[in-house]
N, C-alpha and C positions, 0 to 999 in steps of 0.2 A: 411143371409148367398145369401138367396135364392132372397132376394131382389138386392143383391148387383150386381149377375150375371142376372138377366132381366135387371138394367140398362147397364149391358154393352153388352148384345146380344142386345141391340135395340138403335143404334148410333143416334144422331139427325139429322135429315133434312136438306138441304145446304150443306155439303159437296161439294167438285169434286168430283167424281165417278171414278178421272180417274188417282188420283197422289197418293200413298203413304205419311205419315206423317213424314214429316225429325224434327227433330228437331236441335231449334236455340240456346235453355240451356238446360245444362246435372247437374244432381246434380255433387256436390263435396266432396271428404273428408272433417270432419270434426271433430271437438275435442271437447270434452263439457269440461266444467272448472267446477269446482266444481261443483254447482246442476242448473245452468243455462243452461236452454233448446237449443236445439238447431233448423237452419231451413234446408229443404234442398225442391230447387227449381228446375224445370225446363221448358220447353215452347220448342213444337211444333207447325205444318202450314204442309198441311192441317189439321186440327184434330179434331175431333167431339166431343172424352172424351178420359184424361188421367187421369190414376190414378198412383200410390207410392204400389211397392211391395215390401216387406223389411222380409227378409230370409224365402221367399218363400210360405209370407203370403200380402193376402191384404189389404191396411191401410183402414181401415171404411170410406162411404163417406162422414161420419159427421165430421172426421179428416182434409180433404181438402181445402183451399182456393184456390179455381181459380175463373180466369180473361179471360173474352173474347174480342178479340180483333180484328181489319181486316188488316194484312197487304197491305198499304200505294199502294206499289209497285205493290205487281202482285194480290189485291182485292181479295188474297184466306182468311182465317177468321185462325187466331191466339189463343189458350189459352197457358196459362202459371198457373202449379196448386203448392201449397206451403203446407209443412206437416212440423211439431213441433214433435222432439225426445228429450224424456225426457230421465233422469241418470235413472231412473228406467227402461225405456223398455229394455235398452240394458243392465243392471244388471241383468234382469233377464235368460235372456243367457252367461252372463259369467263365460270363460270357457268351456265351447262348440263348439264354434266358433266365428267368430267375424261378430260383425252384423254390415246391408248392409242392401240401398237400393234403388230399380231403378224404373222407369216411363217406362209403360206401354203406349202408343197414338196411338188411332184408328182414322179413317178413311174410307172414303165407298169401298173406294180398298183394305183393309187390319189394320194390327200392324204394328207397330216399337217398339223395347226395347231399353230404355236409356243404357249407362255404368250401373257400380255398382259403388255406392258412400260409403263407409264403414265411420260408427261411428264409434270413438274408445273414451276415457276416461280419459282424460289428467292428469296427476302428475308429483311430481320431489319426490322423497325421499330425507331425509336429510343427510344422509350421504355420505361422500365420500365414491368411494370404495379404492380410496389412495390419500391421502394429501403432502403435499410440508414440507422437516424438515427442522429443521436450521441447515448452514455446517459451513466452521470456512476455506477459501479456500485462498491458496498462489492468488497474485497478477500473472498474466494470465494463472492461471491452468483454464484448462477449467471446466464448472459449466453447471446441466442437475437439473434439478427440476425437478418430474412428478407429474402428477394430472391426476386421472382415476374420472371423475366426478358421480354425484347420477344418480339412473335409473331412470332414466322418462318417457314420453311418451306424446308428439312427443320428438328424443334424444335432449340434452343439450346443448348446446351450452357455449365452453369456450372460457374469456378473461383472461388477466394478471393484476395486481397492485402491482407497485414499490412504495412503502410509500404511498398509498392512488391515485399515478395518473396513466392511462394508461397506459401500457407496449405497443406499435408499432411499431412491427417488419419493417412497411415502411420508418420510421423515423429513424432508425438506426440498421446499415447493422452487429453493433453485437450478432443481438438477433433472433429470431425465434424462432415458437412454429410448433413441430411436428401434424403429424397425431395424435398421440395418445394424443396429449393437453399438451406435458411434455415441461418445458422451456428453451432453451439453451442458453448458453449464451459464445459466443465461447471465447473469452479473458476477463478472469475477470480483469474489470479496481478498481478503489481506488472510483471511482464514485459508482460502483454497488453496494457498501457497504449496506440495504436497508432490511428494512420487505418486501417480497413478498405473495402475497395474492393470488389464484387461482379461481377464479367466474365462476361458475356452472349459466343456465338463460334458461330455455323457457315459454311457455303463461301459465305457471300455476304458477313461482317462480322463487324467483333469492338467490342461498346458494353461501358462503364463507368459505372456507376453511380457516384452522387454520394459525395465520402467520405464514414464517416461515424466520427469522433473518439469512442472509449472510454476514457474515465479509471477507471481503478482508484485509490478511494483509500482511504484507509483513518484511521478517526478514533481518534484520541488515547485514552488510557487513562492514571490514574495511575498513579505508583508506589505506595510504603507510606511510613509515614506517616517522617519522622525522628525520634530522639528529641528533645526536650523541652531548651532551651535553658537554659544557667540565667535565671538571675534576673535581669530589666535592670541591676537599683541593686542598691549595697549595701547599702541603709539605709532600710529603709521597706515601699510599697505601688509595685510594677514588676507586669513582668508579663514573661513568656515563650513562648513561640512555633514552631512546629514546620512543619515544609512538606515537604512532597509538588511531584512533578513531573509533568506528562503527559508522560512520553516511556515507560510502557508499555503498547503502543508509541506512539512518538509520530506526531502527526497529518502526514499527507501528502496532499501531490493535493488539498488542499481540505477535506480529511479534517474531521472537525468536532472543534474544543479540546474538551475538558476542562469538565466541568459543576462547578461548584462552586469552592471556594477552594483557592485551591493553599498560604495560611498558615493558621497557624488559631493565636490569640493569648490567655491564659489569665492571673490575674489571680494573684502569687503577693507575698507578703511580706516580707521579711529584716530578723532582729531587727539594731535601730542598732546602732552600737558608741555605749557611754558612759563616755569621758573619767571622770576622776576628781578629784577636788576632795579641797580641805583642810578641814578642817571649823578652828573659832577654835584659836586658841592656848588651852592649858590658865593658868593663874597662876602667877607665877614660883615657884621653892619657896625655903627656908628657904637663907639664907647659909653655906655651908659652911665647913671647913676648911680649905680650899684658895681661899678668898675669889672661889667663881663659885656662880652659884646657877644653875639653868637651865627650861628650860617645854619642855613636846613640845604636836603634832598629832596627827594620824590621816586619812588617806586616804581619807575614809571616806563624804563630801556630796556626792557621793552619792562610792559607791564605784563602781572601776572594772569592766567588764562587756563583753560580746558582745564581745569586742575590743579595748577602748577605751586610752586611754596612759595609763599609771602616772603619779600626781603625781610631776610637777617640783621637785624641790626640797630641802632636809631636814627630816627629821620633828623633831630636839630644840634646841634653841637655847639655850646658856649663854653668859653673859655676866660681866665681874668683881663684887665687889660686897663691901663691910662690914659686921663684925658682929661682936657679940662672940666668937667661934666662931670669928672671922676671924685668925691670926696675921699679925702684921706684922713684918715685915724691913726696917734700915738699910739707903740705899742702899748697891750700894756698885759693882763693876765690871760684872757685868751688867747691873746702871742705864745705865754710860754708854755698851756696846756698842749698847742700846736707841736709844738718842739719838741716835749717831751713824748710824743703819741707815736711820732715821727721816730725818734730813738727807739720807743719799745716794737715799734714793727721789724727795725733791721735788726732788732738784737733775735728774736723769730726767726726769722725766714734764715738767719747765718745757723741756728741750732738743728732748722729741717734741712738743712745746707748735710750740716755735718752725721746727719740719722742715714740721709741720701747713701752718701759713701761710704760706711758701716755698712749699713745690708747689701751694696751694691758690691762689695770687697768680699763678704760673708758668701752670696750665691759665686764671687768668680772661682773663692776656695773650695766649690762642690762640698762635699760632704762636710759637717762638722764636725769639729777637732774630738770631740768626744765620743765622737758617732762612731769613724774610720781607723779601722787595725790597720796597724804597721805596717803588716806586712801588706800592704796595699800597695803604700807607697813605693816597696821594693820594686814592684815585677813593674813589668814597662810592655815595651808597643816598640817592636825595631824593622824600619823599614826593608821589607830585601831585596830592597836597593843598595843596602849596606851589608845589611850579612844575611846572603839568605839562607831561609828555611829547611828545614823538611817536609817534602809531601806531606801534605794532612799534620802537623805540628797539635798537637793539642792544648800547650802550650801557650799557642798566639791567642793574645786578646781572650783568656779565658779564666784570667786567677778574677775571683769575686770577692768581695767582701759578704763576710758576717755579720750583718745586722741584727737590733731586736726591737720589740715595742708591745706596748700591753695592746689590748681589743677592746676597741669599743666600734656600739652598734649605730647605723645612721638611726637616726630615730624622728629625721625632720620630714616635713610633706614629701611625699612620693609627685604628685603635681604641682610643679610652679607657678605662682599665681602671678600678675600684673602689679602686684603692689608693692614693686621693686626690691630688688638682692635682701635686703634683711633677711626675708624669707627664707631665703634658702639655707640659711646659721642654723649650726646643733644644739638648739637650747638644752638638751638633755645629758648629751655627752661626754664623757671625760678628755680633758687635753695627753695628748703624749707624753708621759710620762720620758722625765730624764732620762737619759744615758747614766751608769758609771763608766768608768774607763774599764778599758779590755778587751775582754769578746764577747759579743753577745749573738745572741739567733735568733731570728725569729719565728714564733709554735703558733702554728697552724695545724686541726688538727683538718683530720679527712675526709674528705667533701662526702661522701657514704656514710660515714659515722653520724654527719650535722644534716644527711641529704633530710630527717621527718623534722628536725628542728627548726633550718633554716625557713620551711615550705611553708612551718605553724606561724614563723613569726611576721610571716611574708604575707600569711592570708590576713591578715587583721588590717593592710592599707586597699583599699579601696580600688585603686591601679590593679594588682593582682586578680580582680576577679576574670580578668581576659586572658591569667596568663593560665598554659595547662597547667593542670594538678598536679602530676607525676613527677620523676626528676629523669625519663630517660636519657629527654634531648635537651636536657637544663646542665647547669654548670655553674658554679659560685664560688665566692668567694669573700674573702677579707682585705684589703688592702689598703695602702697608708702612700707616704709619697715615694715610697721605693719603686711602685705600681706594680706590675703585672701582667700576667694572661686569662683568661678562658678560655675555654678547647670544647665543643660538641665531640667527641671521640668522631669519626668516618661520615663526618658531613661535610667536613671541608671549613665552617663555620665558626669564628673566634674571635675575643678579642683583646686587644692590645692597649694596655690602661701603660701610657712611658712612664716615665721617673722624672717625679715633680707633675703632673698631672694634678695630681690630687698633695692639695695645701698641707704645706708643716703642720703636724698637732691635730692631723682630722685622720679618720677614716673607718670607712666605706662599707659596706656588705655588699657586692653589687652581682649579678645575677648574669647569664645567658643564655635566653631560652628557644627554640626554631618551633614557630607553628604551624599546624597540619592549616591547608588550605579552606579548610570546611572549617574549622576554628574563629575565624576572621573573616568579616568580611567586608573584601579589596570593591569597593566598585568599581569595572573596566565600562566604558564607553567608546562608540567608533572600534577601527584598528588600534584597539590598544590591547595589551595583551602581558600576562605574569613574567618574566623574564631569570627572579631571582628565589630565593625563599625567603619566606616572611615571617623577620627575624627580632624580635624584645632583645633590650640589654639595658639595666638601671639599676636601681633605681631612676625616677627621669629627672628628678630633681639636685642630682645631684653634682656636685659644684666642682666646675672640671675651668683648670685654668692654663690648658694647654691637650691641644683634642684627642682624643682618643683614636685607635682607627680598627673598623670593623671590617671585616673579610669575610666575603661568601660569594658561592659559587655563581654563574648564570649563565644562561642557555641561549643566544642572542651572538649572531655574526653581524659584528657591527661594522656599519659604514655611515659618514656622514647622507651621503645623496642617500639612502634606503630607511636610515631609521631616525626618529625623533624619540631619543630616550633621557627619562629623569627618573632620578628618588623625592618618592614619597618618600614619608614622615608623619603617623598618626597622633593627632593632638591629643590633649586630656577631654576632649566634648567628644570621642572617636571620629571624625570628621578625615582624612586623608590630605593633606597637600603638596602638594611640588614644591619642593625647597630647593632643590639643583636640579639646574637642566644641563646634561656634560654635553660639551663642547663650547658651551657658549659663555660671554661671561660673570661666572659668580653676582649674584645680588648681594651677596652674605656674606661673611667669611665664617661662619661657623660650623659653614661645612662644604666637604671637596671629595669627591671620589677619581681615582685610581683605578679605567679601564684595562683590567688585561684578556689576552684569550678569552683563560675559562674564566680567570674570575674579576670581582671587583675590589677596592680598599677602600671605605668609607673614612675618610676624615670627618669627627663629629666631637663636638662641644659642649652638642646638651644628650643626652642618653635618652632612649626613645624606641618606637616599633618602625623598622622601616621596612622597603619593599624596592627594588629599582621591576620600573613600568616602560616597558616599548611601546610607539605607534610605528605604524610602517609609514612612510615615504612612496613606497611603490610595491612591485607585484615581486621586485626580486630582490625585496626583504626576507630574509628566513631563518629561523632557529634552529637550535642544535636536539634534534631527537634522540635518545636513547632505547633502539631496540634489543632487547631483553626474552627470551628464550627457555622457560622449566617446564617442566614436564615431573609428573610423581615417580616418587622412587622405588617405591616397588605395584605389584600391578595383579591382583588376584585375580580380576576380572577378566573377559575379553574386551572391554571396552577402557579408553586409552586415550588421555585427555594432552594434549599441546599448550601453556599460557602464552601469548602473544604481546607480553608489556611492550606498552609504546610513552613513553617516561620523557619528560626536559631530563634533558642533562646536566644535572646537578649532584653530585652527591648524596646529599639529605635523599631525595626521593629514591634513588637505588637504594640504600642504605630500609626506608619502610617494606618498599618491597622484599628484600632478602628477609625482614622479618615476618613479616607477610606467609610469603610460603615456607620458612620453619615451618611454623603453624599450620599450614595446611599440607606438611609432610612432602613440600616440592624440592626439586631439583636445576638445575643449571645447566642446560642444555647449549654447550659454546660458549663461545665469548662474545659482547656485546658487542653490535655494530652500532654505528652515529649514520645519523638521513637530516639530512639538510631540508626542514618543511617549508614551503613559501609559502609567502601573502596572498596566492592563488585563487584562494574558494572552492578549489579543489582536495574533495574526501582524500583519503587511505584507504586505502586496499590491499587486503592482506589474503593468497590463495598457499596451498600447496600443490603440490607436482613430483613427479618421479616419485611416483610410490610403488611397490610388488602388490600387485595384481591377484598373485596367489599367496600373497600374505598378510594384507593388510588393505580394508576399504574404509574409505571416509565415509562419515553417517552426517555430513556437511550437504545440505541439502541444493546452496544455487555455488556459481566455479567459483565466488569468494566473497569475502567478506568483507565493508568497510564500517570506518568510523566519522562521522561527520568531522568538519573539516572547524566548523566555531568548538569542539567541544577539545580540539584538540590544540587553537590558537589561545582561545581564553590559558590556557595552565591552571585554567581552576581548578583541573580534577585530573590529580596525580600519575592517577593508579589507572589507564585506561588500555583493555587490553582485548583480545580474541582469545577464546578458545575453537580448536580444531578438535573435536570430537575422533577417534579413529578407532576401527574394530579390530581386532586381530582373527583371520578364521578358525586356529588353535592353538590351546593353552601352551605344546611347546615349543613357539616363537616367541623366543626375544632376541632379538633384531628387528633395529630400527630403521630405515633406509630411506628418506627424501628430502625435498627439496622445499623451500615457504620461501615465497616472494614476498616482499611488503616497497608499497610505490605507491606514490600521490601519482593522483591522473595528471596524463598530461608533462608528469616529469619524470628524474630521476631514481629505483629505486635501490633495494638490497636482496641478499638473496642470502637464508643460509643453509649448507648441506649437513643435515642430524646425522651421523650416523652414532647408534646407540645400542647399548645392551640397558635392557629395561629388568632385566635382574638383577646386574649392581649397582650397590643402592653405593655412587660417588659421594652423593648430596655438594657442599658447598666448597669449592676449588678456593685453594686461600688467596689467591690475585684478587680475591674481595675486599679485605682488609688491606691498605696501601701498608707497605714496609713501614713509611717513616710517621706513622699515623701513633701520635699521643695518646698512652691510656690515661695518662692523669687530666681530668677536666680545670683543672688551676692548680697555677703557678705562680706563686709572690714571689717579690724581690726581683734580685739579684739573679736566680733559678730564672727567671723567665724569658731571662738576654741572655744573647752568644756574645756584646759586645760588654767586657766590663767596665762595673759604673765609672775608677776613674781615670779609667785609659778615652772611654766614651766626651768622658769632661774635657779632658785637655785636647782633643778632636776638635769638639765644637767650641773653645775657646781662639785655636789653634786657625778655625777654618770662617767662620763665623763675621769677623773683620775683613774690608778687602786686603788682598793680601797683591803685593805685586806681581804686574805680571799677567795677572788674572788668574794666580794661582789663588782661593780658595772656595769657598762654599758651589761656586758658578763649575768649575771644572770638577770635582766630584762628582756634582749631579750629574756633567755629561759623560764620565769613567762609567757610573753605573747604569748608565742609560734611561736620567730621570729629565733628558733640560725640557722636556714638552711641560713641565709642573714651573718653570720657574715663578715664573709670577704668582705663583699659590707661596710656593718658598719664602721668597722676596715680603710677599704680607706678614710675618709669622714671625715674631722679634729673634728667634734664630733658627736659620737654615738648615744649616747644618741636623740640628739634633730634629726637625722636621723628618731629612732625606734617612739618618740612621734611624728612626722611629719605621719609616714604611720599610727598609733594609731588613729591620727585623722581622717586620709583618710579614712580608713576601717570604724569607728563608728560614724563616723557625719550624724543625730544630735542628734541620740538615744543613746551613747554610754554608759556604765556606768560605771560614773564615779570613785562608789567606789572599783570594780572589781581593776582599777588602781591604787587607791591609794591603796587596800589592798599588789597586786603584790611591788608598790616601798616600802611598811613598813616590807614588808619579806625580802629586800636586805636592808634593813633598821636593821634591826635586825643582820645582819653582819658586816657592819661597827659602829663602833661610832661616826664616822663622820657623817655620813649621818643621824645617829641616833639624834645627838647634833642639825643638823638645821632643823629636824622637828619639835623635840619640841619648839627648837625655836622659831615656827614660831606660835606653837599656838596660 
């Protein structure tokens, strides 16, 4: 200290005696970052000595670094001094006062002091005093996201990130940052849905707040009401309705669905048509001069009104008579001609009767004598009550004849016209060639080999323009009176052409095809929804003498009080018409539909394009959805997607999704689930839960995803799905465990528990292709049926006539649980044939013939005649 004082008191010589020193550089405030020392500097002229004083104490001379120079302009001496201040020096007085340093410069004229420079330890705390929080706000609503940064020296600067991108208020007039660092969105927009992060930084560190998810939702609004529909009934009391949709605007991002009903119904009354009826005949008139008298009646009890039909038949009746006024003529040439004509008519009637008897006997005998194989006649069908057979005996009801014919192409009009049945004839086709004695085989080429040729031939027809151009969802074959079957593999869609449905001597090329919903426009109104695939079979002009059976799946939980289900058929003009209302008395004998739990069977005598459409009558009506999860088979990156499909529960839709996922390289996760989706106007929501946060994180901004109600209910968008994008935190993570919830708002839901190894490529499970699926799309003749032809004919001839003690086709229908369709069977010439055709359609190819044999045998117990037939065939 003494040495330092002496040094300061004796400045060096050479300084100007007339000037006080002035500072060219003064020390400035500095911050110590971590443990790095800081440097303070000052420079003065003219100066003989410069020393630092910190917190009132002189800094030791050895801690100074001094540099001498001369000012080139004035020639005066210049001195510059540097010192270093460490963190330990500042911390010694921490809490007493701030650490400061000051320069003191000497010259011969005196001393000058510089400004004080404060030395502070810089820091930034880790925790924010206030962080932004997640919110859901309505569109155009203002948003304020508060942020109070951590304490720090120097004070932290604040900036905002939106989805990791810097928010610049200068570029977006809808955004500004307050002096308190809060982010303000003046009016929320859909684009403002994002994750927001507050970032605080100073010279020490950079801190990030927790991200706040902002979801901007849109509440739904009703559109205007549609016009009232026509009255639902053409006679009597009915109802009409109008509808509106929640699309003005459509709810988004979890916005509230419109409150109230989307359909209004009101009662209406339509005047019923009254058909006219004849009054009683009047009394006969007096016999006139022409030897005739007459009587009359009127169409007045009641008279036709409201579009009712007029009376059918004559209103005037005449007949011969005799009286005094009548003139008699002697028999002459006219009488002889009359008698000859009567005899000729009688002879013609006898000949026609004989022809009819011969035709009946020929049909009664089953196959023609020149067609039947003699081995068939020795085969038999034995009732199980007489000689029980072994279980699953393959010989029971399985002996089949080998029959043959030549090939003929259907060349008639594909679209029937209204100018008479003669238009349905085949003008250029060949007749069925007669067969010789012995065994014959029906030659039929492979459908795959004939695919291009078949499509090429059909493409020349006008109706084919609306059919798919590919053959993946099409089956086709050549059929004669023996019938056959077409099937589209893995779809549950088939067409059964029973024996004798095609007239003998005719051969038709028949196709069966499945349409994608985007290929065919099916208009739906109000609460209507598509319940089945759209299927075409044809050509439409094919003349059938017995109904073919079209089988296809559906997704409805049918109940009479909740649904009104209709079978629709597209006309040649392209319009869709209701041809049958299920549960109601059929208005035509051309169509009938048997609706079962998973499939429907349509009896039709006219081929064409069909679809099953339902209209819900209450909010309890529900459709079956199939929920299927797929994910990539391999994951080279950190990002991983899970796709959740919400499909109509029919095999054809699942088949298309599987084909699509094969192209995308996806694999199935778990077994599909069934969800009952109700007509409650509520959307379908999907969310993911229970995912290990240390291994995975979800990139979904919202807590759930949502599929609008009408997108699902219409059934016209078959591949609806949501994607959950996940990110694994390390490439070594191969196990994925989570739970996916799928539910309808205010309804029940389904959950998927996912435990999956993404490194193992398991691909598609075998269960996706049913074991009983037949790979051959076309089967012709006896191979298409389980029941042998001659056995079938014997059953029909035995059960069609009314039996003793009720042992006839009615009992067989009861044994096969088909007694609810007795009125339909009874309307056909052969009710037993209809029952057996339906059994073939329902049970091919794995039908249990033993059970059918047992049912027929039980009927035979009640009827001795049938018993005798069965025993004779053993």
